[in-house]
N, CA, C and O atoms as a CHARMM CRD file, in Angstrom:
* protein
*
  320
    1    1 MET  N     80.37300  85.26600 103.27900 PROA 1      0.00000
    2    1 MET  CA    81.52200  86.38800 103.71000 PROA 1      0.00000
    3    1 MET  C     81.17100  87.40900 103.33800 PROA 1      0.00000
    4    1 MET  O     80.49300  87.37600 102.31100 PROA 1      0.00000
    5    2 ARG  N     81.40000  88.55300 103.86000 PROA 2      0.00000
    6    2 ARG  CA    80.80600  90.00800 103.67700 PROA 2      0.00000
    7    2 ARG  C     82.01700  90.61800 103.81000 PROA 2      0.00000
    8    2 ARG  O     82.62100  90.29600 104.83300 PROA 2      0.00000
    9    3 ILE  N     82.82500  91.78000 102.74300 PROA 3      0.00000
   10    3 ILE  CA    83.85900  92.37200 103.33200 PROA 3      0.00000
   11    3 ILE  C     83.32500  93.93400 103.33300 PROA 3      0.00000
   12    3 ILE  O     82.72000  94.41800 102.37700 PROA 3      0.00000
   13    4 THR  N     83.67400  94.73900 104.69100 PROA 4      0.00000
   14    4 THR  CA    83.08200  95.88400 105.31600 PROA 4      0.00000
   15    4 THR  C     84.05200  96.92300 104.84300 PROA 4      0.00000
   16    4 THR  O     83.71500  97.99700 104.34400 PROA 4      0.00000
   17    5 GLY  N     85.44700  96.46600 105.06300 PROA 5      0.00000
   18    5 GLY  CA    86.31200  96.99300 104.86000 PROA 5      0.00000
   19    5 GLY  C     87.53400  97.05700 104.43700 PROA 5      0.00000
   20    5 GLY  O     87.73100  95.85100 104.29000 PROA 5      0.00000
   21    6 ALA  N     88.77500  97.69500 104.04400 PROA 6      0.00000
   22    6 ALA  CA    89.89700  97.83000 102.85400 PROA 6      0.00000
   23    6 ALA  C     90.99000  98.61000 103.65900 PROA 6      0.00000
   24    6 ALA  O     90.57200  99.53700 104.35300 PROA 6      0.00000
   25    7 THR  N     92.62900  98.30400 103.65900 PROA 7      0.00000
   26    7 THR  CA    93.31900  98.49700 103.53500 PROA 7      0.00000
   27    7 THR  C     94.05600  99.03200 101.89900 PROA 7      0.00000
   28    7 THR  O     94.17200  98.33300 100.89200 PROA 7      0.00000
   29    8 VAL  N     94.46900 100.49200 102.08400 PROA 8      0.00000
   30    8 VAL  CA    95.22300 100.88600 100.72900 PROA 8      0.00000
   31    8 VAL  C     96.03100 101.43000 100.52000 PROA 8      0.00000
   32    8 VAL  O     95.85200 102.59900 100.17900 PROA 8      0.00000
   33    9 ASP  N     96.98500 101.05400 100.57900 PROA 9      0.00000
   34    9 ASP  CA    98.64400 101.54500 100.05700 PROA 9      0.00000
   35    9 ASP  C     99.18500 101.97500  98.35100 PROA 9      0.00000
   36    9 ASP  O     99.63600 101.20300  97.50500 PROA 9      0.00000
   37   10 PHE  N     98.91600 103.65500  98.22500 PROA 10     0.00000
   38   10 PHE  CA    99.40500 103.67600  97.23600 PROA 10     0.00000
   39   10 PHE  C    100.42500 104.61500  96.73000 PROA 10     0.00000
   40   10 PHE  O    100.36900 105.66600  97.36800 PROA 10     0.00000
   41   11 SER  N    101.25600 104.62200  95.89600 PROA 11     0.00000
   42   11 SER  CA   102.48200 104.88500  95.62700 PROA 11     0.00000
   43   11 SER  C    102.92900 105.55800  93.99400 PROA 11     0.00000
   44   11 SER  O    103.47700 104.93200  93.08800 PROA 11     0.00000
   45   12 GLY  N    102.77400 106.07700  93.99000 PROA 12     0.00000
   46   12 GLY  CA   102.95300 106.67700  92.41500 PROA 12     0.00000
   47   12 GLY  C    103.12200 108.33600  92.03100 PROA 12     0.00000
   48   12 GLY  O    102.79100 109.33800  92.66400 PROA 12     0.00000
   49   13 ARG  N    103.58500 108.21700  91.11100 PROA 13     0.00000
   50   13 ARG  CA   104.75900 109.45100  89.94200 PROA 13     0.00000
   51   13 ARG  C    103.73600 109.50700  89.04500 PROA 13     0.00000
   52   13 ARG  O    103.24600 108.65700  88.30200 PROA 13     0.00000
   53   14 VAL  N    103.44100 110.94300  89.29200 PROA 14     0.00000
   54   14 VAL  CA   102.85700 111.63300  87.43000 PROA 14     0.00000
   55   14 VAL  C    104.63600 112.29300  87.18300 PROA 14     0.00000
   56   14 VAL  O    105.66100 112.31900  87.86400 PROA 14     0.00000
   57   15 ASN  N    104.22100 112.75200  85.81400 PROA 15     0.00000
   58   15 ASN  CA   105.52000 113.16600  84.74200 PROA 15     0.00000
   59   15 ASN  C    105.08300 114.21900  84.10600 PROA 15     0.00000
   60   15 ASN  O    104.70400 113.68000  83.06600 PROA 15     0.00000
   61   16 ARG  N    104.82600 115.50100  83.96000 PROA 16     0.00000
   62   16 ARG  CA   104.15700 116.20900  82.90800 PROA 16     0.00000
   63   16 ARG  C    105.18100 117.81700  82.80300 PROA 16     0.00000
   64   16 ARG  O    105.41500 118.57100  83.74800 PROA 16     0.00000
   65   17 ASP  N    105.66100 117.98900  81.30200 PROA 17     0.00000
   66   17 ASP  CA   106.43300 119.62100  81.65300 PROA 17     0.00000
   67   17 ASP  C    106.88900 119.68800  82.28700 PROA 17     0.00000
   68   17 ASP  O    106.59400 120.29500  83.31700 PROA 17     0.00000
   69   18 GLN  N    108.40800 118.80300  81.94200 PROA 18     0.00000
   70   18 GLN  CA   109.69700 118.85800  83.46100 PROA 18     0.00000
   71   18 GLN  C    109.09000 118.96200  84.84800 PROA 18     0.00000
   72   18 GLN  O    109.66400 119.65100  85.69100 PROA 18     0.00000
   73   19 ARG  N    107.92400 118.29700  85.14800 PROA 19     0.00000
   74   19 ARG  CA   107.95700 118.46000  86.27500 PROA 19     0.00000
   75   19 ARG  C    107.26900 116.88900  86.34500 PROA 19     0.00000
   76   19 ARG  O    106.79800 116.12500  85.50300 PROA 19     0.00000
   77   20 ASP  N    107.47600 116.84500  87.81800 PROA 20     0.00000
   78   20 ASP  CA   107.13800 114.74400  88.52100 PROA 20     0.00000
   79   20 ASP  C    107.04600 114.96400  89.78400 PROA 20     0.00000
   80   20 ASP  O    107.99700 114.86600  90.56000 PROA 20     0.00000
   81   21 LEU  N    105.68800 115.33400  90.15400 PROA 21     0.00000
   82   21 LEU  CA   104.66600 115.20200  90.99500 PROA 21     0.00000
   83   21 LEU  C    104.85900 113.53400  91.78800 PROA 21     0.00000
   84   21 LEU  O    104.71800 112.65600  90.93700 PROA 21     0.00000
   85   22 ALA  N    105.13300 112.99500  93.14700 PROA 22     0.00000
   86   22 ALA  CA   104.91400 111.95000  93.69800 PROA 22     0.00000
   87   22 ALA  C    104.48500 112.11200  95.32500 PROA 22     0.00000
   88   22 ALA  O    104.87100 112.56900  96.40100 PROA 22     0.00000
   89   23 LEU  N    102.99000 111.11600  94.42600 PROA 23     0.00000
   90   23 LEU  CA   102.07700 110.78800  96.42700 PROA 23     0.00000
   91   23 LEU  C    102.22100 109.33700  96.51400 PROA 23     0.00000
   92   23 LEU  O    102.35000 108.32600  95.82500 PROA 23     0.00000
   93   24 ASN  N    102.12100 109.81100  97.87100 PROA 24     0.00000
   94   24 ASN  CA   101.87100 108.56300  98.86100 PROA 24     0.00000
   95   24 ASN  C    100.70800 108.88300  99.68100 PROA 24     0.00000
   96   24 ASN  O    100.37000 109.97900 100.12600 PROA 24     0.00000
   97   25 PHE  N     99.95000 107.32200  99.85100 PROA 25     0.00000
   98   25 PHE  CA    99.37300 107.05400 100.70300 PROA 25     0.00000
   99   25 PHE  C     98.43700 105.95400 101.54500 PROA 25     0.00000
  100   25 PHE  O     97.51000 105.43300 100.92600 PROA 25     0.00000
  101   26 SER  N     98.65900 105.58700 102.94800 PROA 26     0.00000
  102   26 SER  CA    97.99900 104.67100 102.86000 PROA 26     0.00000
  103   26 SER  C     95.90700 105.27200 103.44500 PROA 26     0.00000
  104   26 SER  O     95.62700 106.38700 103.88700 PROA 26     0.00000
  105   27 ALA  N     95.35400 104.64500 103.32400 PROA 27     0.00000
  106   27 ALA  CA    94.00500 104.21300 103.56400 PROA 27     0.00000
  107   27 ALA  C     93.36700 103.74000 104.32000 PROA 27     0.00000
  108   27 ALA  O     93.76800 102.57700 104.36300 PROA 27     0.00000
  109   28 THR  N     92.37400 103.88200 105.18500 PROA 28     0.00000
  110   28 THR  CA    91.43800 102.51800 105.82700 PROA 28     0.00000
  111   28 THR  C     89.89000 103.17700 105.07600 PROA 28     0.00000
  112   28 THR  O     89.21400 104.20600 105.10200 PROA 28     0.00000
  113   29 VAL  N     89.89500 101.97200 104.50200 PROA 29     0.00000
  114   29 VAL  CA    88.32500 102.49400 103.88600 PROA 29     0.00000
  115   29 VAL  C     86.70900 101.22900 103.87500 PROA 29     0.00000
  116   29 VAL  O     86.44600 100.15300 103.33800 PROA 29     0.00000
  117   30 GLN  N     86.04600 102.14000 104.75100 PROA 30     0.00000
  118   30 GLN  CA    84.88800 101.38000 104.55400 PROA 30     0.00000
  119   30 GLN  C     83.89900 101.47900 104.01300 PROA 30     0.00000
  120   30 GLN  O     83.25100 102.50800 103.82400 PROA 30     0.00000
  121   31 GLY  N     83.53700  99.83500 103.52400 PROA 31     0.00000
  122   31 GLY  CA    82.03200 100.41300 102.93100 PROA 31     0.00000
  123   31 GLY  C     81.29200  99.28500 102.78100 PROA 31     0.00000
  124   31 GLY  O     81.05500  98.59500 101.78900 PROA 31     0.00000
  125   32 GLY  N     80.89100  99.18400 104.17500 PROA 32     0.00000
  126   32 GLY  CA    80.09900  98.07500 104.40100 PROA 32     0.00000
  127   32 GLY  C     78.68000  98.48900 104.20200 PROA 32     0.00000
  128   32 GLY  O     77.74000  97.69600 104.25100 PROA 32     0.00000
  129   33 ASP  N     78.54900 100.01400 103.93200 PROA 33     0.00000
  130   33 ASP  CA    77.34200 100.37000 104.07500 PROA 33     0.00000
  131   33 ASP  C     76.48300 100.54000 102.50100 PROA 33     0.00000
  132   33 ASP  O     75.34100 100.96800 102.33400 PROA 33     0.00000
  133   34 TYR  N     77.69900  99.92900 101.20500 PROA 34     0.00000
  134   34 TYR  CA    77.89000 100.94000 100.20600 PROA 34     0.00000
  135   34 TYR  C     75.91600 100.59900  99.73500 PROA 34     0.00000
  136   34 TYR  O     75.02600  99.91200 100.23600 PROA 34     0.00000
  137   35 PRO  N     76.02400 101.55600  98.50200 PROA 35     0.00000
  138   35 PRO  CA    76.50100 102.97700  97.95900 PROA 35     0.00000
  139   35 PRO  C     75.70700 104.13800  99.28600 PROA 35     0.00000
  140   35 PRO  O     75.77100 105.36700  99.26700 PROA 35     0.00000
  141   36 HSD  N     75.01000 103.28500 100.32700 PROA 36     0.00000
  142   36 HSD  CA    74.06300 104.72400 101.44500 PROA 36     0.00000
  143   36 HSD  C     75.40000 105.22000 101.92200 PROA 36     0.00000
  144   36 HSD  O     75.35500 106.45000 101.94000 PROA 36     0.00000
  145   37 SER  N     76.81000 104.68200 102.39700 PROA 37     0.00000
  146   37 SER  CA    77.65100 105.11300 102.76200 PROA 37     0.00000
  147   37 SER  C     79.65000 104.80900 102.39800 PROA 37     0.00000
  148   37 SER  O     80.08900 103.72500 102.01100 PROA 37     0.00000
  149   38 LEU  N     80.23300 105.64900 102.57200 PROA 38     0.00000
  150   38 LEU  CA    81.80000 105.36600 102.24200 PROA 38     0.00000
  151   38 LEU  C     82.06000 105.89900 103.27000 PROA 38     0.00000
  152   38 LEU  O     81.31300 106.66200 103.88300 PROA 38     0.00000
  153   39 LYS  N     83.66200 105.40500 103.72700 PROA 39     0.00000
  154   39 LYS  CA    84.41700 105.79000 104.50400 PROA 39     0.00000
  155   39 LYS  C     85.21200 105.81900 103.99100 PROA 39     0.00000
  156   39 LYS  O     85.37700 105.15400 102.96800 PROA 39     0.00000
  157   40 ALA  N     86.38400 106.92000 104.68000 PROA 40     0.00000
  158   40 ALA  CA    87.94700 106.52000 104.20500 PROA 40     0.00000
  159   40 ALA  C     88.96200 107.19800 105.48200 PROA 40     0.00000
  160   40 ALA  O     88.40600 108.06300 106.15900 PROA 40     0.00000
  161   41 ASP  N     90.03900 106.94100 105.75000 PROA 41     0.00000
  162   41 ASP  CA    90.29200 107.57500 106.93400 PROA 41     0.00000
  163   41 ASP  C     91.81600 106.97300 106.44900 PROA 41     0.00000
  164   41 ASP  O     92.23600 105.81600 106.43100 PROA 41     0.00000
  165   42 PHE  N     92.72300 108.79300 105.90500 PROA 42     0.00000
  166   42 PHE  CA    93.66700 108.30100 105.43900 PROA 42     0.00000
  167   42 PHE  C     94.75200 108.74800 106.14700 PROA 42     0.00000
  168   42 PHE  O     95.19500 109.89500 106.09200 PROA 42     0.00000
  169   43 THR  N     95.35100 107.49700 107.07300 PROA 43     0.00000
  170   43 THR  CA    96.40900 107.89000 107.58300 PROA 43     0.00000
  171   43 THR  C     97.81000 108.45400 107.54500 PROA 43     0.00000
  172   43 THR  O     98.49800 108.40600 108.56500 PROA 43     0.00000
  173   44 GLN  N     98.25400 108.96600 106.47100 PROA 44     0.00000
  174   44 GLN  CA    99.30700 108.92000 105.96600 PROA 44     0.00000
  175   44 GLN  C     99.29700 109.14800 104.81700 PROA 44     0.00000
  176   44 GLN  O     99.34100 108.19100 104.04400 PROA 44     0.00000
  177   45 LEU  N     99.23800 110.45400 104.32000 PROA 45     0.00000
  178   45 LEU  CA    99.42300 111.35600 103.03200 PROA 45     0.00000
  179   45 LEU  C    100.46000 112.19600 102.66100 PROA 45     0.00000
  180   45 LEU  O    100.65000 113.04900 103.52900 PROA 45     0.00000
  181   46 SER  N    101.27100 112.29900 101.62800 PROA 46     0.00000
  182   46 SER  CA   102.27100 112.67500 101.38700 PROA 46     0.00000
  183   46 SER  C    102.65800 113.00300  99.87100 PROA 46     0.00000
  184   46 SER  O    102.57500 112.17600  98.96300 PROA 46     0.00000
  185   47 TRP  N    103.14100 114.46900  99.70600 PROA 47     0.00000
  186   47 TRP  CA   103.51200 114.81400  97.82100 PROA 47     0.00000
  187   47 TRP  C    104.61200 115.15000  97.87700 PROA 47     0.00000
  188   47 TRP  O    105.33100 115.13300  98.87600 PROA 47     0.00000
  189   48 GLN  N    104.91200 115.54100  96.67400 PROA 48     0.00000
  190   48 GLN  CA   105.98900 115.60600  96.31300 PROA 48     0.00000
  191   48 GLN  C    106.43700 116.39200  95.27800 PROA 48     0.00000
  192   48 GLN  O    107.43800 115.80800  94.86400 PROA 48     0.00000
  193   49 LEU  N    106.21600 117.65100  94.45200 PROA 49     0.00000
  194   49 LEU  CA   106.45900 118.39500  93.55000 PROA 49     0.00000
  195   49 LEU  C    107.59400 118.51100  93.39000 PROA 49     0.00000
  196   49 LEU  O    108.22800 118.95500  94.34700 PROA 49     0.00000
  197   50 ARG  N    108.47000 118.10800  91.90300 PROA 50     0.00000
  198   50 ARG  CA   109.58900 118.83600  91.67600 PROA 50     0.00000
  199   50 ARG  C    109.86900 119.14500  90.13600 PROA 50     0.00000
  200   50 ARG  O    109.12900 118.76600  89.22800 PROA 50     0.00000
  201   51 GLY  N    110.73600 119.69500  90.01100 PROA 51     0.00000
  202   51 GLY  CA   110.78500 119.76200  88.05000 PROA 51     0.00000
  203   51 GLY  C    111.07200 121.82000  88.39100 PROA 51     0.00000
  204   51 GLY  O    111.17600 122.71900  89.22500 PROA 51     0.00000
  205   52 ALA  N    111.06200 121.40100  86.83600 PROA 52     0.00000
  206   52 ALA  CA   111.36200 122.88900  85.75300 PROA 52     0.00000
  207   52 ALA  C    110.27500 124.26400  87.08500 PROA 52     0.00000
  208   52 ALA  O    109.34900 123.95900  87.83700 PROA 52     0.00000
  209   53 GLU  N    110.83900 125.50900  86.90100 PROA 53     0.00000
  210   53 GLU  CA   110.78700 126.81200  87.51600 PROA 53     0.00000
  211   53 GLU  C    110.22700 126.46100  88.79300 PROA 53     0.00000
  212   53 GLU  O    109.39600 127.25000  89.24200 PROA 53     0.00000
  213   54 LEU  N    110.51400 125.42400  89.48100 PROA 54     0.00000
  214   54 LEU  CA   110.35700 125.26100  91.60800 PROA 54     0.00000
  215   54 LEU  C    111.73800 124.77000  91.66100 PROA 54     0.00000
  216   54 LEU  O    112.51100 124.28000  90.83800 PROA 54     0.00000
  217   55 PRO  N    111.81700 125.25700  93.70400 PROA 55     0.00000
  218   55 PRO  CA   113.09800 125.33500  94.04400 PROA 55     0.00000
  219   55 PRO  C    113.84700 123.96900  94.50600 PROA 55     0.00000
  220   55 PRO  O    113.42700 122.94000  95.03600 PROA 55     0.00000
  221   56 PRO  N    114.96800 124.33900  94.13700 PROA 56     0.00000
  222   56 PRO  CA   115.40700 122.96700  94.05500 PROA 56     0.00000
  223   56 PRO  C    114.92100 121.56600  94.98900 PROA 56     0.00000
  224   56 PRO  O    114.40000 120.50800  94.63500 PROA 56     0.00000
  225   57 ASP  N    115.24300 121.95700  96.00800 PROA 57     0.00000
  226   57 ASP  CA   114.19300 121.21000  96.41400 PROA 57     0.00000
  227   57 ASP  C    112.79400 120.31300  96.43100 PROA 57     0.00000
  228   57 ASP  O    112.29300 119.36600  97.03600 PROA 57     0.00000
  229   58 GLY  N    112.47700 121.32200  95.27400 PROA 58     0.00000
  230   58 GLY  CA   110.88200 121.40600  95.08500 PROA 58     0.00000
  231   58 GLY  C    109.67300 121.76800  95.86600 PROA 58     0.00000
  232   58 GLY  O    109.66100 122.87700  96.40100 PROA 58     0.00000
  233   59 ILE  N    108.53900 120.88600  96.01700 PROA 59     0.00000
  234   59 ILE  CA   107.50700 122.32100  97.15200 PROA 59     0.00000
  235   59 ILE  C    106.62600 120.44800  97.90600 PROA 59     0.00000
  236   59 ILE  O    106.00200 119.62800  97.23300 PROA 59     0.00000
  237   60 ASN  N    106.81100 120.40900  98.78300 PROA 60     0.00000
  238   60 ASN  CA   105.88000 119.32400  99.51000 PROA 60     0.00000
  239   60 ASN  C    105.40500 118.94400 100.52800 PROA 60     0.00000
  240   60 ASN  O    105.96300 119.72300 101.30100 PROA 60     0.00000
  241   61 GLY  N    104.45500 118.00100 101.46400 PROA 61     0.00000
  242   61 GLY  CA   103.87700 118.50100 102.39800 PROA 61     0.00000
  243   61 GLY  C    102.67800 117.01800 102.55500 PROA 61     0.00000
  244   61 GLY  O    102.42100 116.13200 101.74000 PROA 61     0.00000
  245   62 ARG  N    102.27500 117.20900 103.63600 PROA 62     0.00000
  246   62 ARG  CA   101.54400 116.44800 104.40000 PROA 62     0.00000
  247   62 ARG  C     99.94100 116.44800 103.99700 PROA 62     0.00000
  248   62 ARG  O     99.42100 117.03200 103.04500 PROA 62     0.00000
  249   63 GLY  N     99.41500 115.75900 104.83600 PROA 63     0.00000
  250   63 GLY  CA    97.18600 116.08200 104.44900 PROA 63     0.00000
  251   63 GLY  C     97.19700 115.21300 105.87200 PROA 63     0.00000
  252   63 GLY  O     97.86400 114.52300 106.64300 PROA 63     0.00000
  253   64 VAL  N     95.71500 115.90900 105.53700 PROA 64     0.00000
  254   64 VAL  CA    94.76200 114.97400 106.30300 PROA 64     0.00000
  255   64 VAL  C     93.92500 114.60000 105.21700 PROA 64     0.00000
  256   64 VAL  O     94.00700 115.21000 104.15100 PROA 64     0.00000
  257   65 CYS  N     92.85600 113.34000 105.43000 PROA 65     0.00000
  258   65 CYS  CA    91.16700 113.66800 105.06600 PROA 65     0.00000
  259   65 CYS  C     91.08500 112.59600 105.13400 PROA 65     0.00000
  260   65 CYS  O     91.79400 111.64900 104.79500 PROA 65     0.00000
  261   66 ARG  N     89.96900 112.74000 105.69800 PROA 66     0.00000
  262   66 ARG  CA    88.62400 111.42800 106.26700 PROA 66     0.00000
  263   66 ARG  C     87.31400 112.12800 105.90200 PROA 66     0.00000
  264   66 ARG  O     86.53100 112.69600 106.66400 PROA 66     0.00000
  265   67 PRO  N     87.24500 111.98500 104.69400 PROA 67     0.00000
  266   67 PRO  CA    85.83700 111.63200 103.56500 PROA 67     0.00000
  267   67 PRO  C     85.18500 111.10700 104.25700 PROA 67     0.00000
  268   67 PRO  O     85.60800 110.18000 104.94800 PROA 67     0.00000
  269   68 ALA  N     84.03800 111.49500 104.29500 PROA 68     0.00000
  270   68 ALA  CA    82.54600 110.40000 104.84300 PROA 68     0.00000
  271   68 ALA  C     81.35700 110.46200 104.02400 PROA 68     0.00000
  272   68 ALA  O     81.27800 111.30300 103.12900 PROA 68     0.00000
  273   69 GLY  N     80.70900 109.88800 104.18600 PROA 69     0.00000
  274   69 GLY  CA    79.24300 110.21100 103.16400 PROA 69     0.00000
  275   69 GLY  C     78.33500 109.55300 102.30400 PROA 69     0.00000
  276   69 GLY  O     77.99100 108.43600 102.69200 PROA 69     0.00000
  277   70 ARG  N     77.97800 109.85000 101.51000 PROA 70     0.00000
  278   70 ARG  CA    77.38700 109.62000  99.90000 PROA 70     0.00000
  279   70 ARG  C     78.83400 110.35500  99.23100 PROA 70     0.00000
  280   70 ARG  O     79.86400 110.01100  98.65100 PROA 70     0.00000
  281   71 LYS  N     78.05900 111.78100  99.80900 PROA 71     0.00000
  282   71 LYS  CA    78.27200 112.94200  98.41800 PROA 71     0.00000
  283   71 LYS  C     80.05100 112.86200  99.02600 PROA 71     0.00000
  284   71 LYS  O     80.75800 113.30500  98.12100 PROA 71     0.00000
  285   72 MET  N     80.80700 112.48800 100.10600 PROA 72     0.00000
  286   72 MET  CA    82.12600 112.82400 100.31400 PROA 72     0.00000
  287   72 MET  C     82.51200 114.43800 100.11600 PROA 72     0.00000
  288   72 MET  O     83.16200 115.09100  99.30000 PROA 72     0.00000
  289   73 THR  N     81.35400 114.84800 101.93600 PROA 73     0.00000
  290   73 THR  CA    81.84500 116.25400 101.52400 PROA 73     0.00000
  291   73 THR  C     82.76000 116.93800 102.61600 PROA 73     0.00000
  292   73 THR  O     82.69400 118.16300 102.52100 PROA 73     0.00000
  293   74 ARG  N     83.44200 116.58200 103.44000 PROA 74     0.00000
  294   74 ARG  CA    84.36900 116.72300 104.21000 PROA 74     0.00000
  295   74 ARG  C     85.76400 117.14400 103.15700 PROA 74     0.00000
  296   74 ARG  O     86.12600 116.57100 102.13000 PROA 74     0.00000
  297   75 PRO  N     86.18000 117.98300 103.63100 PROA 75     0.00000
  298   75 PRO  CA    87.56400 118.54900 103.18300 PROA 75     0.00000
  299   75 PRO  C     88.65800 117.72600 103.79900 PROA 75     0.00000
  300   75 PRO  O     88.75700 117.30100 104.95000 PROA 75     0.00000
  301   76 CYS  N     89.62300 117.57100 102.54700 PROA 76     0.00000
  302   76 CYS  CA    90.88600 117.15100 102.72500 PROA 76     0.00000
  303   76 CYS  C     91.59400 118.47400 103.21000 PROA 76     0.00000
  304   76 CYS  O     90.82100 119.42700 103.30600 PROA 76     0.00000
  305   77 VAL  N     92.89700 118.72000 103.53100 PROA 77     0.00000
  306   77 VAL  CA    93.71700 119.39400 104.27600 PROA 77     0.00000
  307   77 VAL  C     95.42900 119.03600 104.03100 PROA 77     0.00000
  308   77 VAL  O     96.13900 118.09000 104.37000 PROA 77     0.00000
  309   78 LEU  N     95.64600 120.17100 103.34900 PROA 78     0.00000
  310   78 LEU  CA    96.89200 119.53500 102.66100 PROA 78     0.00000
  311   78 LEU  C     97.72200 120.52100 103.12900 PROA 78     0.00000
  312   78 LEU  O     97.20000 121.63500 103.06700 PROA 78     0.00000
  313   79 THR  N     98.98000 120.49500 103.63600 PROA 79     0.00000
  314   79 THR  CA    99.87700 121.39400 103.94100 PROA 79     0.00000
  315   79 THR  C    101.50800 121.21300 103.55100 PROA 79     0.00000
  316   79 THR  O    102.22800 120.21900 103.63800 PROA 79     0.00000
  317   80 THR  N    101.80800 122.64900 103.06400 PROA 80     0.00000
  318   80 THR  CA   103.69800 122.04600 103.13600 PROA 80     0.00000
  319   80 THR  C    104.46800 122.45200 104.32200 PROA 80     0.00000
  320   80 THR  O    105.64700 122.11700 104.43900 PROA 80     0.00000
C-alpha cells in the first residue's frame, strides 16, 4: 500500500514579548512523487496577532497558499 496524499489540520499559538500569534490552517498534501515533487493546497489559512503595542482587536487576516515543486517556489499570499 502506498499513501500518496494526506489532509493536515493545524491550530497553534506562539507567545512572546507580550504578543500572541494564532495560526490555523487546513491543507491537502500530495507527495506521491516525493522527493521529486511535493504539492500542497491550503484550503483555509488564517492568523491573528494580538498584544502589546497593537490595536485592541489585534491584526488578523487570511491567506492562500498552493506551493508545488521541488523547491516550493510558488508564493503564499496573506491579506489583512
